[in-house]
Phi, psi and omega in degrees: 000126172276129176237125180263136184218163177208157177228157166240138187213174192277005175154161180273070180209167188299326185259025180297156179230152182288135172260317179204163179211139181223146182224142170222135183265172175304324183259025170074015172285146183227152173220129179224132179220142170247148182257137177257006181238028175289164181284096183296335178288350178264355181288131180239179182298322180301314178297316180300325184267335187248330183256308186303321178296342182259005176283142183282328187239039187302324184263011181244132180282320184209138177212111183229073179290165174303142183301129173249113184292341180271311183214097183250138175220139184202169171217126182193196178283162177306316182297314181290320177299315181298316179299314181293318177299318178302317178295318180295315180294334183296343180289347184256136183289318182215136188231131167252128179262127180239141178209171178252116188054067192275012186307303180285319181304313184294315180298316180292322175298309180300322181298332176302329183260007181090018179114165185295334179287348181251011177299149172306142188300335183275000178260124178305142190280013176211154177267162177246150194241120177294323180300323177293321176301318178300312181299315180296327179281000179082019180253137179303122181298348177268008180302146175294115186296317182297320177291320181302320182256005179053053180235100187263359186268000183274146174264116179296139181071027165250123189302319180290316178296321178294326175294318178297323179293318176299318179297316179298320177297314179303312182300317180293318182291332182259002178292139179295345181267355180288134177241000000 
């Protein structure tokens, strides 16, 4: 199963913390979580203006519904999100993780499990990169993704929408009709 994911986090630095994480599968199952224990002292004006307005549960401290394997959304602590995410991921026999520019996303995802060596065994031990697919296809990796796939309904800097956008780019790039 290919799973496309994205994260929003408190900054491009070594001690960054997760604000939200979103996943969408090949067969349209989704998982979205916001964290209520991110490092608030790392929040800056850029995050306040670009990420926070796109959070689904900004005015809710905690939301932990029963796990829905098809479309799950929650807000909680890192520990509870990780436990719930592990249960959601367990439904898949074998998993490839895909992201767009996944350097920080992948490290933060792996860190939820205590590092890449502790990932669940059915998850491939490296992420795959949509930006590299663009480059190999001869397309500028800085292309506007929403315009590239003609998808105007996504909210930029929403982890789930950005995961959906990565999936749409992958589908277009790997389509036999793509030139």
